[in-house]
KOLMIVO-568434 format. One record per residue: residue in one letter; x, y, z of N, C-alpha, C, O in turn. Coordinates in steps of 0.1 Angstrom, whole numbers. Layout:
% residues N
 r   n.u   n.v   n.w  ca.u  ca.v  ca.w   c.u   c.v   c.w   o.u   o.v   o.w
 A     X     Y     Z     X     Y     Z     X     Y     Z     X     Y     Z
...
***
This chain:
% residues 394
 r   n.u   n.v   n.w  ca.u  ca.v  ca.w   c.u   c.v   c.w   o.u   o.v   o.w
 M   801  1034  1722   796  1043  1711   782  1048  1715   773  1041  1718
 T   781  1062  1713   768  1068  1716   759  1068  1704   763  1073  1693
 R   747  1063  1705   738  1062  1694   729  1075  1693   725  1080  1704
 R   727  1080  1681   719  1092  1679   704  1087  1679   701  1078  1671
 P   696  1093  1686   681  1089  1686   676  1089  1672   679  1098  1664
 L   667  1079  1669   661  1078  1656   653  1091  1652   653  1095  1641
 T   647  1096  1662   638  1108  1659   647  1120  1655   643  1127  1645
 L   658  1122  1661   667  1133  1657   672  1131  1643   673  1140  1635
 T   675  1118  1640   681  1115  1627   670  1118  1616   674  1124  1605
 L   658  1114  1618   647  1117  1608   645  1132  1607   643  1137  1596
 L   645  1139  1618   643  1154  1617   654  1160  1609   651  1169  1601
 A   666  1156  1611   677  1162  1604   676  1159  1589   679  1168  1581
 L   672  1147  1586   670  1143  1572   659  1151  1565   661  1156  1554
 L   648  1153  1572   637  1161  1567   641  1176  1565   638  1182  1555
 A   649  1181  1575   653  1195  1574   663  1196  1561   662  1207  1555
 G   671  1187  1559   680  1187  1547   672  1187  1534   676  1194  1525
 L   662  1179  1534   654  1178  1522   647  1191  1519   645  1196  1508
 A   642  1198  1530   635  1210  1529   644  1221  1524   640  1230  1516
 A   657  1221  1528   666  1231  1525   672  1230  1510   676  1239  1504
 A   671  1218  1505   677  1215  1492   668  1222  1481   656  1222  1482
 P   675  1227  1471   667  1234  1460   659  1224  1452   663  1212  1451
 A   647  1228  1447   639  1219  1439   646  1215  1426   653  1224  1420
 R   645  1203  1422   651  1198  1410   644  1204  1398   632  1204  1397
 A   652  1210  1389   647  1216  1377   641  1205  1368   647  1194  1367
 D   629  1208  1362   623  1199  1353   625  1203  1339   627  1215  1336
 T   623  1194  1329   623  1197  1315   609  1194  1310   604  1183  1311
 L   603  1205  1305   590  1204  1299   591  1204  1284   597  1213  1278
 R   585  1194  1277   587  1192  1263   574  1197  1255   563  1194  1259
 V   577  1204  1244   567  1208  1235   570  1202  1221   581  1204  1216
 P   560  1195  1215   546  1194  1219   543  1181  1227   532  1177  1228
 Q   553  1173  1231   551  1161  1237   543  1162  1250   533  1154  1252
 D   547  1172  1259   540  1173  1271   529  1185  1271   519  1184  1277
 F   532  1195  1262   523  1206  1261   522  1210  1246   532  1209  1239
 A   510  1213  1242   507  1216  1228   514  1229  1223   517  1230  1212
 S   515  1238  1233   520  1252  1229   531  1256  1238   533  1251  1249
 I   540  1265  1234   550  1271  1242   544  1278  1254   548  1277  1265
 Q   533  1286  1251   526  1293  1262   521  1284  1273   522  1287  1285
 G   516  1272  1269   511  1262  1279   522  1257  1288   520  1256  1300
 A   534  1255  1282   545  1251  1289   550  1262  1299   554  1259  1310
 V   550  1274  1294   554  1285  1302   545  1286  1315   550  1289  1326
 A   532  1285  1312   523  1286  1323   525  1275  1334   522  1277  1346
 A   529  1263  1330   531  1252  1339   545  1252  1345   547  1245  1355
 A   554  1259  1340   568  1258  1345   570  1265  1358   563  1274  1361
 A   580  1259  1366   584  1265  1378   598  1272  1376   604  1269  1366
 D   602  1280  1385   615  1287  1384   626  1276  1383   626  1266  1390
 G   635  1279  1374   646  1269  1371   643  1259  1361   652  1251  1358
 D   631  1258  1356   628  1247  1346   633  1251  1332   636  1263  1329
 E   634  1241  1324   637  1243  1310   626  1238  1301   620  1227  1303
 I   622  1246  1291   612  1242  1281   620  1238  1268   626  1247  1262
 L   618  1226  1264   625  1221  1253   615  1219  1241   606  1211  1243
 I   617  1226  1230   608  1226  1219   613  1218  1207   624  1221  1203
 S   605  1209  1202   608  1201  1191   605  1208  1178   597  1218  1178
 K   610  1203  1167   608  1209  1154   594  1212  1151   585  1204  1154
 G   591  1224  1145   577  1227  1142   575  1242  1141   584  1250  1144
 S   563  1246  1138   559  1260  1138   550  1263  1150   541  1255  1153
 Y   552  1274  1157   545  1277  1169   540  1291  1170   545  1300  1162
 D   530  1293  1178   524  1307  1180   533  1315  1190   541  1309  1197
 P   530  1328  1191   537  1337  1200   535  1333  1215   526  1325  1218
 F   544  1337  1223   543  1335  1238   548  1346  1246   555  1355  1241
 V   543  1347  1258   547  1357  1268   552  1351  1280   546  1342  1286
 I   564  1356  1285   570  1352  1298   568  1365  1307   575  1375  1305
 D   560  1364  1317   556  1375  1325   558  1372  1340   552  1363  1345
 G   567  1379  1346   569  1378  1361   575  1365  1365   572  1359  1375
 R   585  1360  1356   591  1347  1359   606  1348  1362   612  1359  1358
 N   612  1338  1368   626  1338  1371   633  1325  1366   627  1314  1368
 D   645  1327  1361   653  1315  1358   646  1304  1350   646  1293  1353
 L   641  1309  1338   634  1300  1329   641  1300  1316   645  1310  1311
 T   643  1288  1310   650  1286  1298   640  1281  1287   633  1271  1290
 V   640  1287  1276   632  1282  1264   642  1279  1253   648  1288  1248
 R   643  1266  1250   653  1262  1240   647  1254  1229   639  1245  1231
 A   652  1256  1217   647  1248  1205   656  1236  1203   668  1237  1205
 K   650  1225  1200   657  1213  1196   652  1210  1181   641  1204  1179
 G   661  1213  1172   656  1212  1158   651  1226  1153   653  1236  1160
 K   645  1226  1141   641  1239  1135   627  1243  1141   617  1237  1137
 V   628  1253  1150   616  1258  1157   613  1272  1151   621  1280  1153
 V   602  1274  1145   598  1286  1139   586  1293  1146   576  1286  1147
 L   588  1305  1150   576  1313  1155   572  1323  1145   580  1330  1139
 T   559  1324  1143   553  1333  1134   543  1342  1141   537  1337  1151
 A   541  1354  1137   531  1362  1143   523  1370  1132   528  1380  1127
 P   511  1365  1129   503  1372  1119   498  1385  1125   500  1388  1136
 L   491  1392  1116   485  1405  1120   476  1404  1132   467  1396  1132
 G   479  1412  1143   471  1412  1155   459  1421  1154   458  1429  1144
 A   451  1421  1164   439  1430  1164   442  1445  1164   435  1453  1159
 D   454  1448  1170   458  1462  1170   467  1466  1158   473  1477  1158
 G   468  1457  1149   476  1460  1137   490  1455  1138   498  1456  1128
 A   495  1449  1149   508  1444  1150   509  1433  1161   500  1432  1169
 S   519  1425  1161   521  1414  1171   536  1414  1175   544  1420  1169
 V   538  1407  1185   552  1404  1190   553  1389  1192   544  1383  1199
 A   563  1382  1186   563  1368  1187   568  1363  1200   563  1352  1205
 A   577  1370  1207   581  1366  1220   583  1378  1229   590  1387  1226
 V   576  1378  1241   577  1389  1250   582  1384  1264   577  1374  1269
 I   592  1391  1269   597  1389  1282   594  1402  1290   600  1412  1287
 V   587  1401  1301   583  1413  1308   584  1410  1323   579  1400  1328
 D   589  1419  1331   590  1419  1346   596  1405  1350   591  1399  1359
 S   606  1401  1343   612  1388  1346   627  1389  1348   633  1399  1345
 S   634  1378  1353   648  1378  1354   653  1364  1352   647  1354  1354
 G   666  1364  1347   672  1351  1344   666  1343  1333   666  1330  1334
 I   660  1349  1323   653  1342  1312   663  1340  1301   672  1348  1298
 V   663  1328  1295   671  1324  1284   662  1320  1272   654  1311  1274
 L   664  1326  1260   658  1321  1248   670  1317  1239   679  1324  1237
 S   669  1304  1234   680  1298  1227   675  1291  1215   666  1283  1215
 R   682  1294  1203   681  1287  1191   667  1288  1184   663  1279  1176
 L   659  1298  1188   646  1299  1182   647  1307  1169   656  1315  1167
 R   637  1305  1160   636  1312  1147   623  1320  1147   613  1315  1152
 F   624  1332  1141   613  1341  1140   612  1345  1125   621  1351  1120
 E   601  1342  1119   599  1345  1105   586  1351  1102   575  1347  1108
 S   586  1360  1093   573  1367  1088   565  1372  1099   553  1369  1101
 I   571  1381  1107   564  1387  1118   558  1400  1114   565  1409  1109
 V   546  1402  1117   539  1415  1115   540  1423  1129   532  1422  1137
 G   551  1430  1131   554  1436  1143   569  1434  1147   577  1433  1138
 D   572  1432  1160   585  1429  1165   587  1414  1167   577  1407  1170
 A   599  1410  1166   602  1395  1168   603  1393  1183   596  1384  1188
 V   611  1400  1190   614  1398  1205   613  1411  1212   620  1421  1208
 T   606  1412  1223   606  1424  1232   610  1420  1246   604  1410  1251
 V   619  1427  1252   623  1425  1266   620  1438  1273   625  1449  1270
 D   611  1437  1283   606  1449  1289   607  1448  1304   602  1438  1310
 S   614  1457  1311   615  1458  1325   620  1445  1331   614  1440  1341
 S   630  1440  1325   636  1427  1330   651  1428  1332   657  1437  1327
 N   656  1418  1338   671  1418  1342   677  1404  1339   670  1394  1340
 G   689  1404  1335   697  1391  1334   691  1382  1323   690  1370  1325
 V   688  1388  1312   682  1380  1301   692  1377  1291   701  1385  1287
 L   692  1364  1286   701  1360  1275   693  1356  1263   685  1347  1264
 L   696  1362  1251   690  1358  1239   702  1353  1230   710  1361  1226
 E   702  1340  1228   714  1334  1221   710  1326  1209   700  1319  1209
 K   718  1327  1199   716  1319  1187   702  1320  1181   697  1309  1176
 L   696  1331  1181   683  1333  1175   685  1336  1160   695  1341  1156
 R   675  1333  1152   674  1337  1138   661  1344  1135   650  1339  1137
 I   663  1357  1131   651  1365  1129   652  1370  1114   661  1375  1110
 D   640  1367  1108   640  1370  1093   626  1375  1089   616  1369  1092
 S   626  1387  1083   614  1393  1077   604  1397  1087   594  1390  1089
 V   607  1408  1095   598  1413  1104   595  1428  1101   604  1435  1095
 S   583  1432  1103   579  1446  1099   583  1456  1109   584  1468  1106
 G   587  1452  1122   591  1462  1132   605  1460  1136   614  1458  1127
 Y   608  1460  1149   622  1457  1154   625  1442  1154   616  1434  1156
 G   638  1439  1151   642  1426  1153   641  1422  1168   635  1412  1172
 I   648  1430  1176   648  1429  1191   647  1443  1196   654  1452  1193
 W   637  1444  1206   635  1457  1213   636  1454  1228   629  1446  1233
 V   646  1462  1234   648  1460  1248   645  1474  1255   651  1484  1250
 T   637  1474  1264   633  1487  1270   632  1486  1286   626  1476  1291
 G   637  1496  1292   637  1496  1307   643  1484  1314   638  1480  1324
 S   653  1478  1308   659  1466  1313   674  1467  1315   681  1476  1309
 N   680  1458  1323   694  1458  1326   700  1444  1324   693  1434  1325
 D   713  1444  1320   720  1432  1319   714  1422  1309   711  1411  1313
 V   711  1427  1298   705  1419  1287   716  1416  1277   723  1425  1272
 T   718  1403  1273   728  1399  1263   722  1393  1251   713  1384  1252
 V   726  1398  1239   722  1392  1227   735  1387  1220   744  1395  1217
 E   736  1374  1218   748  1369  1212   746  1358  1202   736  1351  1202
 K   755  1358  1192   754  1348  1181   741  1348  1175   735  1337  1172
 T   735  1359  1172   721  1360  1167   722  1367  1153   730  1376  1151
 R   713  1362  1144   713  1367  1130   699  1373  1128   689  1367  1130
 I   700  1386  1124   688  1394  1121   688  1399  1107   697  1406  1103
 E   678  1396  1099   678  1400  1085   664  1405  1081   653  1399  1085
 I   664  1416  1074   652  1422  1069   642  1426  1080   632  1419  1083
 T   644  1438  1085   635  1444  1095   629  1457  1090   636  1464  1082
 G   617  1460  1093   611  1472  1089   617  1484  1097   617  1495  1092
 A   621  1482  1109   626  1492  1118   641  1489  1121   648  1483  1113
 D   645  1492  1133   659  1489  1137   661  1474  1139   652  1466  1143
 G   673  1469  1136   676  1455  1139   676  1452  1154   668  1443  1158
 I   683  1460  1162   682  1459  1176   681  1473  1181   688  1482  1178
 R   671  1475  1190   669  1489  1196   668  1487  1211   662  1478  1216
 T   674  1497  1218   672  1497  1233   668  1511  1237   671  1521  1231
 D   660  1511  1248   656  1524  1254   656  1523  1269   652  1513  1275
 A   662  1533  1275   663  1534  1290   669  1521  1296   663  1515  1305
 C   680  1517  1291   687  1504  1295   701  1507  1300   707  1517  1297
 T   706  1498  1308   721  1497  1311   725  1483  1310   718  1473  1312
 G   738  1481  1307   744  1468  1307   739  1459  1296   739  1447  1298
 V   735  1464  1285   732  1456  1273   745  1452  1266   754  1460  1264
 T   745  1439  1262   757  1434  1254   752  1428  1241   743  1419  1241
 V   757  1432  1230   755  1426  1217   768  1421  1212   777  1428  1209
 D   769  1408  1211   782  1401  1208   780  1391  1197   772  1382  1197
 R   789  1392  1187   790  1382  1176   777  1380  1169   773  1369  1167
 C   771  1391  1166   758  1391  1158   760  1395  1144   769  1402  1141
 L   750  1392  1135   750  1396  1122   736  1403  1120   726  1397  1122
 I   736  1415  1115   724  1423  1112   725  1428  1098   734  1435  1094
 R   715  1424  1090   715  1427  1076   701  1432  1071   691  1427  1075
 Y   702  1443  1063   690  1448  1057   680  1453  1068   668  1451  1067
 A   685  1460  1078   676  1467  1088   670  1479  1080   676  1486  1073
 G   657  1481  1082   650  1492  1075   654  1505  1080   654  1515  1073
 N   659  1506  1093   663  1518  1099   678  1516  1103   687  1514  1095
 D   681  1518  1116   695  1515  1121   697  1501  1124   688  1493  1127
 G   710  1497  1122   714  1483  1126   712  1481  1141   705  1472  1145
 V   719  1489  1149   718  1489  1163   715  1503  1167   723  1513  1164
 A   704  1506  1175   700  1519  1179   700  1519  1194   691  1513  1200
 F   709  1525  1201   709  1527  1215   701  1540  1218   707  1551  1219
 S   688  1539  1219   680  1550  1223   680  1561  1213   680  1573  1218
 A   682  1558  1201   683  1569  1191   669  1574  1187   662  1567  1180
 G   666  1586  1191   653  1592  1188   651  1605  1194   661  1611  1200
 N   640  1611  1192   638  1625  1197   624  1626  1202   615  1627  1194
 P   621  1627  1216   632  1626  1226   636  1611  1228   629  1602  1225
 A   648  1609  1232   654  1596  1234   654  1593  1249   655  1602  1258
 E   654  1580  1252   656  1575  1266   670  1568  1266   671  1556  1261
 P   680  1574  1271   694  1570  1268   697  1556  1274   691  1551  1283
 T   706  1549  1267   712  1537  1271   726  1539  1275   734  1545  1268
 H   730  1535  1287   743  1537  1292   751  1524  1295   744  1514  1297
 G   764  1525  1295   772  1514  1300   770  1501  1293   770  1490  1299
 S   768  1501  1280   765  1489  1272   776  1487  1262   784  1496  1259
 V   775  1475  1255   786  1471  1247   781  1464  1234   771  1456  1235
 V   787  1468  1223   785  1461  1210   799  1456  1205   807  1465  1203
 C   801  1444  1203   814  1439  1199   813  1427  1189   803  1420  1189
 R   823  1427  1181   825  1416  1171   812  1413  1163   808  1402  1161
 T   806  1424  1159   793  1423  1152   794  1430  1139   800  1440  1137
 R   787  1424  1129   787  1429  1115   773  1434  1112   763  1428  1115
 I   772  1446  1106   760  1453  1103   761  1456  1088   769  1465  1084
 L   752  1450  1080   753  1451  1065   741  1458  1060   730  1454  1062
 D   743  1468  1051   732  1475  1044   720  1479  1052   709  1476  1048
 P   723  1486  1063   711  1492  1070   706  1504  1063   713  1511  1055
 G   693  1506  1064   686  1517  1057   691  1531  1062   691  1541  1054
 D   695  1532  1074   699  1545  1080   713  1543  1085   722  1540  1077
 D   716  1545  1098   729  1543  1104   732  1529  1108   723  1521  1111
 G   745  1525  1107   748  1512  1112   747  1511  1127   740  1502  1132
 V   752  1521  1134   751  1522  1149   747  1537  1152   754  1546  1147
 D   736  1538  1159   732  1552  1163   730  1551  1179   722  1543  1184
 V   737  1560  1186   737  1559  1200   734  1572  1207   739  1583  1203
 D   726  1572  1217   723  1583  1226   725  1577  1240   717  1569  1245
 G   735  1582  1247   738  1577  1260   753  1578  1263   761  1583  1255
 D   757  1574  1275   771  1576  1280   778  1563  1283   771  1553  1287
 G   791  1563  1281   799  1552  1286   797  1539  1279   799  1528  1285
 N   793  1540  1266   791  1527  1258   803  1524  1251   811  1533  1247
 L   806  1511  1248   817  1506  1241   813  1499  1228   804  1490  1228
 F   820  1503  1217   818  1496  1204   831  1491  1200   840  1499  1196
 E   833  1478  1199   846  1472  1196   845  1462  1185   837  1453  1186
 R   854  1464  1175   854  1455  1164   840  1453  1157   836  1442  1153
 V   834  1464  1155   821  1464  1148   823  1469  1134   830  1479  1132
 I   818  1461  1124   819  1464  1110   806  1468  1105   796  1461  1106
 V   805  1480  1099   793  1485  1092   796  1487  1077   806  1494  1074
 K   789  1481  1069   791  1482  1054   778  1486  1047   767  1480  1050
 G   779  1496  1039   768  1500  1030   756  1507  1037   745  1505  1033
 A   759  1514  1048   749  1521  1055   742  1532  1046   749  1539  1038
 G   729  1533  1047   722  1543  1040   725  1558  1044   722  1567  1037
 E   730  1559  1057   733  1572  1062   747  1572  1067   757  1570  1060
 D   749  1572  1081   763  1572  1087   766  1558  1091   757  1549  1094
 G   779  1555  1091   783  1542  1096   781  1541  1111   774  1532  1116
 F   786  1552  1118   784  1552  1133   780  1567  1136   786  1576  1131
 E   770  1568  1145   767  1582  1149   764  1582  1164   756  1574  1169
 V   770  1592  1171   766  1596  1184   755  1606  1182   758  1617  1177
 D   743  1603  1185   731  1610  1180   731  1625  1183   733  1630  1194
 K   729  1633  1173   728  1648  1174   716  1652  1182   716  1663  1187
 D   706  1644  1184   694  1647  1192   697  1645  1207   689  1650  1215
 G   707  1638  1210   710  1636  1224   723  1643  1229   727  1652  1223
 A   729  1638  1239   741  1644  1245   750  1633  1250   755  1633  1261
 G   753  1624  1241   762  1612  1245   776  1617  1248   782  1625  1241
 S   781  1611  1259   795  1614  1262   802  1601  1267   796  1592  1272
 G   815  1601  1266   823  1590  1271   821  1577  1264   824  1567  1270
 N   816  1578  1252   815  1566  1244   828  1563  1237   835  1572  1233
 T   831  1550  1235   844  1546  1229   841  1537  1217   833  1527  1218
 F   848  1540  1206   847  1532  1194   861  1527  1191   871  1535  1188
 L   863  1514  1192   876  1508  1192   877  1498  1180   869  1488  1180
 M   886  1500  1171   888  1491  1160   875  1488  1152   873  1477  1148
 C   867  1498  1150   855  1497  1142   858  1501  1128   867  1509  1125
 R   849  1496  1119   851  1499  1104   838  1504  1098   827  1498  1101
 A   839  1515  1091   828  1520  1083   831  1519  1068   840  1526  1064
 I   825  1510  1061   828  1507  1047   817  1512  1038   806  1507  1039
 K   820  1522  1030   811  1527  1019   797  1531  1024   787  1527  1019
 P   796  1538  1035   783  1544  1039   780  1555  1029   789  1561  1023
 D   767  1558  1028   763  1568  1018   767  1582  1023   769  1591  1015
 Y   768  1584  1036   771  1597  1042   784  1597  1049   795  1596  1043
 R   785  1598  1062   797  1599  1070   801  1585  1076   793  1577  1079
 G   814  1584  1078   819  1572  1085   815  1572  1100   809  1563  1105
 F   820  1582  1107   818  1584  1121   813  1598  1123   821  1608  1121
 A   801  1600  1127   795  1613  1130   793  1614  1146   784  1608  1151
 I   802  1622  1152   803  1621  1167   799  1635  1172   806  1645  1171
 Y   787  1634  1179   782  1646  1186   784  1644  1201   792  1635  1204
 G   778  1652  1209   780  1651  1223   794  1656  1228   799  1666  1222
 S   800  1649  1237   813  1654  1243   821  1642  1247   816  1632  1252
 A   835  1644  1247   844  1635  1253   842  1620  1248   844  1611  1256
 N   839  1619  1235   839  1605  1229   852  1602  1223   860  1611  1219
 T   855  1589  1222   868  1584  1217   867  1575  1206   859  1566  1206
 L   876  1578  1195   877  1568  1184   892  1564  1184   901  1572  1185
 E   894  1551  1184   908  1546  1184   909  1534  1174   901  1524  1175
 K   919  1535  1165   921  1525  1155   909  1522  1147   907  1510  1143
 C   901  1532  1144   890  1529  1135   893  1532  1121   902  1540  1118
 I   886  1526  1112   889  1527  1097   876  1531  1090   865  1526  1092
 S   878  1541  1081   867  1545  1072   872  1543  1057   883  1547  1054
 I   864  1537  1049   868  1534  1036   857  1539  1026   845  1534  1027
 Q   861  1548  1017   852  1553  1006   839  1557  1011   828  1552  1007
 V   839  1566  1021   826  1571  1026   821  1582  1016   828  1588  1009
 G   807  1584  1017   801  1593  1008   803  1608  1011   799  1616  1003
 H   808  1611  1023   810  1625  1027   823  1626  1035   833  1621  1030
 D   822  1631  1047   834  1632  1056   836  1618  1063   826  1612  1066
 A   849  1614  1065   851  1602  1072   848  1602  1087   841  1594  1092
 I   854  1612  1093   852  1614  1108   848  1629  1110   855  1638  1106
 V   836  1631  1116   831  1644  1119   830  1645  1135   823  1637  1141
 L   836  1656  1140   835  1658  1155   827  1671  1157   831  1682  1153
 R   816  1669  1163   806  1680  1165   803  1681  1180   809  1674  1189
 G   793  1688  1183   788  1689  1197   797  1698  1206   803  1707  1201
 A   798  1694  1219   805  1702  1228   820  1700  1228   827  1708  1234
 G   825  1690  1220   839  1688  1218   846  1680  1229   839  1672  1236
 G   859  1681  1230   867  1672  1239   868  1658  1235   871  1649  1243
 H   866  1656  1222   866  1642  1216   881  1639  1213   890  1648  1213
 T   884  1626  1212   897  1621  1208   896  1612  1196   888  1602  1196
 A   904  1614  1186   906  1604  1175   921  1601  1174   929  1610  1172
 T   924  1588  1176   938  1584  1176   940  1572  1168   932  1562  1169
 S   950  1572  1160   954  1560  1152   943  1555  1143   942  1543  1140
 C   935  1565  1138   924  1561  1128   929  1563  1114   938  1571  1111
 K   922  1556  1105   926  1557  1091   914  1559  1082   904  1553  1084
 S   915  1569  1073   905  1573  1064   910  1571  1050   920  1577  1046
 V   903  1563  1042   908  1560  1028   898  1564  1018   886  1560  1018
 K   902  1574  1010   894  1579   999   880  1584  1003   870  1580   997
 P   879  1592  1013   866  1598  1016   862  1608  1005   871  1614   998
 W   849  1610  1002   845  1619   992   848  1633   995   851  1641   986
 Y   848  1636  1008   851  1650  1012   863  1649  1022   874  1645  1017
 D   862  1654  1034   873  1655  1043   876  1641  1051   867  1633  1053
 G   889  1640  1054   892  1628  1062   888  1630  1077   881  1621  1082
 L   891  1641  1083   887  1645  1096   882  1659  1096   888  1668  1090
 Y   871  1662  1103   865  1675  1103   860  1679  1117   853  1671  1123
 T   865  1690  1122   860  1695  1135   851  1707  1132   856  1717  1126
 S   839  1706  1137   829  1717  1134   830  1729  1143   836  1727  1154
 A   825  1740  1139   825  1752  1148   819  1749  1161   808  1744  1162
 G   825  1753  1172   820  1751  1185   824  1738  1192   822  1737  1204
 S   829  1729  1184   834  1716  1190   849  1718  1193   857  1714  1185
 D   852  1724  1204   865  1728  1207   872  1717  1216   866  1708  1222
 G   886  1718  1217   893  1710  1226   894  1696  1223   895  1687  1231
 N   895  1693  1210   896  1679  1205   911  1675  1204   919  1684  1202
 T   914  1662  1204   927  1657  1203   927  1647  1191   921  1637  1191
 L   935  1651  1181   937  1642  1169   952  1638  1168   960  1647  1165
 T   954  1626  1171   968  1621  1171   970  1608  1163   962  1599  1165
 G   981  1608  1155   985  1596  1149   975  1590  1139   975  1578  1136
 N   967  1599  1133   957  1595  1123   963  1596  1109   973  1603  1107
 R   957  1588  1100   962  1588  1086   950  1590  1076   940  1583  1077
 V   952  1599  1067   941  1602  1057   948  1600  1043   958  1606  1040
 V   941  1591  1035   947  1588  1022   937  1592  1011   925  1588  1010
 S   942  1601  1002   935  1605   990   920  1610   993   911  1605   987
 P   919  1620  1002   905  1626  1004   901  1634   992   909  1641   985
 G   888  1635   989   883  1642   978   883  1657   981   881  1665   971
 D   884  1661   993   885  1676   996   898  1678  1005   909  1677  1000
 D   896  1680  1018   907  1683  1027   911  1670  1035   902  1662  1037
 G   923  1669  1038   927  1658  1047   921  1660  1061   914  1652  1066
 I   925  1672  1068   919  1675  1081   914  1690  1080   922  1699  1076
 D   902  1692  1083   895  1705  1082   892  1709  1096   883  1703  1103
 V   899  1719  1101   897  1724  1115   889  1737  1115   894  1747  1111
 R   877  1736  1121   869  1748  1121   865  1751  1136   855  1758  1138
 S   873  1747  1145   871  1750  1159   884  1753  1166   894  1753  1159
 S   884  1756  1179   895  1761  1186   900  1751  1197   893  1742  1201
 G   913  1754  1201   918  1746  1213   920  1732  1210   921  1723  1219
 N   923  1728  1197   925  1714  1194   940  1711  1193   948  1720  1190
 L   944  1699  1197   957  1694  1195   957  1685  1183   951  1674  1183
 I   965  1688  1173   966  1680  1161   981  1675  1159   989  1683  1156
 E   984  1663  1163   998  1659  1164  1000  1645  1158   992  1636  1160
 G  1011  1644  1150  1016  1632  1145  1006  1625  1134  1006  1613  1133
 N   999  1634  1127   990  1628  1117   996  1629  1103  1006  1636  1101
 K   991  1620  1094   997  1619  1081   985  1621  1071   975  1614  1072
 V   988  1630  1061   978  1632  1050   985  1631  1037   996  1637  1035
 G   980  1623  1028   986  1622  1015   976  1623  1004   965  1617  1004
 G   979  1631   994   971  1631   981   958  1638   983   948  1634   977
 A   957  1649   991   944  1656   992   941  1663   979   949  1669   973
 D   928  1663   976   924  1669   963   923  1684   965   923  1692   955
 Q   922  1689   977   923  1704   980   935  1707   989   946  1706   985
 F   932  1709  1002   943  1712  1012   946  1700  1020   937  1692  1024
 G   958  1698  1024   962  1688  1034   955  1691  1047   947  1683  1052
 F   958  1703  1052   951  1708  1064   944  1721  1060   950  1730  1054
 E   931  1723  1063   925  1736  1062   921  1741  1076   914  1734  1083
 V   925  1753  1079   923  1758  1093   916  1771  1092   921  1781  1086
 T   905  1772  1099   897  1785  1098   895  1791  1112   888  1801  1113
 E   901  1785  1123   900  1791  1136   914  1792  1142   923  1786  1137
 T   914  1799  1154   927  1801  1161   927  1793  1174   917  1787  1178
 G   939  1793  1180   941  1786  1193   943  1771  1192   942  1764  1202
 N   947  1767  1180   950  1753  1178   966  1750  1178   973  1759  1175
 T   969  1738  1181   984  1734  1180   986  1723  1170   979  1713  1171
 F   995  1725  1161   999  1715  1151  1013  1711  1153  1022  1720  1151
 T  1016  1699  1155  1030  1695  1158  1032  1681  1152  1024  1671  1154
 G  1044  1679  1146  1048  1666  1141  1039  1660  1131  1040  1647  1129
 N  1032  1667  1123  1023  1662  1112  1031  1661  1099  1041  1669  1097
 K  1027  1652  1091  1033  1650  1078  1023  1651  1067  1013  1643  1067
 I  1024  1661  1057  1015  1663  1047  1022  1663  1034  1032  1670  1032
 K  1017  1656  1024  1023  1656  1011  1013  1653  1000  1002  1647  1002
 G  1016  1658   988  1008  1655   976   995  1663   975   986  1658   968
 S   993  1674   982   981  1681   982   980  1689   969   990  1695   965
 K   968  1689   962   967  1697   950   968  1712   952   972  1719   944
 Q   963  1716   964   964  1730   968   976  1731   978   986  1725   976
 F   974  1739   988   984  1740   999   984  1727  1008   973  1722  1010
 D   995  1723  1012   996  1713  1023   989  1718  1036   982  1710  1042
 I   992  1730  1039   985  1737  1050   980  1750  1045   987  1759  1040
 F   967  1752  1047   961  1765  1044   954  1770  1057   945  1764  1062
 D   958  1781  1062   953  1788  1074   947  1801  1070   954  1810  1065
 S   934  1803  1073   927  1815  1069   933  1827  1076   931  1839  1071
 E   940  1825  1087   946  1836  1094   961  1837  1091   969  1843  1098
 L   966  1829  1081   980  1829  1077   989  1824  1088  1001  1827  1088
 G   984  1816  1097   991  1810  1108   991  1818  1120   996  1814  1131
 L   986  1830  1120   986  1839  1132   975  1834  1141   963  1832  1137
 G   978  1831  1154   969  1826  1163   969  1811  1165   962  1806  1174
 N   976  1804  1157   978  1790  1158   993  1787  1160  1001  1795  1156
 T   996  1775  1166  1010  1771  1168  1013  1760  1159  1007  1749  1159
 Y  1024  1761  1151  1029  1751  1142  1043  1748  1145  1052  1757  1145
 T  1046  1735  1148  1060  1731  1151  1063  1717  1146  1055  1708  1147
 D  1075  1716  1140  1080  1703  1135  1071  1696  1125  1070  1683  1126
 N  1063  1703  1117  1055  1697  1107  1063  1695  1094  1071  1703  1091
 T  1060  1684  1087  1067  1682  1074  1058  1684  1063  1047  1678  1061
 L  1061  1694  1054  1052  1698  1043  1060  1705  1032  1072  1709  1035
 K  1054  1707  1021  1061  1714  1010  1055  1728  1008  1062  1738  1005
 T  1042  1729  1009  1035  1742  1005  1026  1746  1016  1019  1738  1022
 S  1025  1759  1018  1016  1765  1028  1014  1780  1025  1021  1785  1017
 N  1004  1786  1032  1003  1800  1031  1007  1807  1044  1003  1818  1047
 L  1014  1799  1053  1018  1805  1066  1028  1816  1064  1037  1815  1056
 L  1027  1826  1073  1037  1836  1073  1050  1832  1080  1059  1840  1081
***
């Protein structure tokens, strides 16, 4: 048997120790450090800061990697009025792999959480209550996730993003936002947010829109907005959002419109509007939008409305119940309107004021005026296999 020299064995062992990753430590507040900021300053990459029950001052994580700040018990951060007139309770800047978990933010003069120029950040199970600014503001960052978080009573937007990609808002509750519930770069001028997701989230009684988006390729799935002061969902008229998808979303009793869609080539599928204060679905901007299998119940005005210049839209398999004005109001050209159902319109089932549209396989009944009213008497539009009783078509 050949023996390995002792020197080589020791060298190999030392090399293995040097290559092994450093063991993550747990830093405890207030047991080891009096403040969260003190623990952050002492932490190494990969460490966890575990905070016991109590009230704590704001903190900043700047230029760090793979750091977790987690509450054990009821941990409350407050931020009184700062020298510049506002404060932020938790700031993450120029960092990656940061996790904030189970923290509470109360009575903040300013924003609760800001994520700036960072990547791979997770904000989970936070509780934000009574802040004068944003609940959460994410700017210039990528792959930021906010999940299972509750935000109530904000002076500005509940969650706002600017110049971001890959943001995910999942299973959150946002109530009484002073402005928008979720604002993806909604402003003038805006810094668009692209390729982001809001899903399984409830937005209740926002002061302005439930969801306001400027950007491309965003997905909104199973989002419920109730009692919005303006629109339930809006692709912002100040921007040029395209390729956004709204899937199985609900707008319940907004003061204005259920879905106000500007930009181009945006999609609504299986969305529901209930008792909206104006039109249920409005398609504006450059057109090319799609609304399919959506339902509008008792809108104050129209169920679906395509505005002048918003051409080439596709409306298929939608249903409008008891609209206060028209079921579907078409004021643009080149649209395909197929397989829709309108019942009990207070004015016209379909009102058409432009040419170059195709209507096929639609069913309209119970309109107080004509089931189909075409300002050109049907000349210039194509009507095939529609089921109706009254019209002014030649």
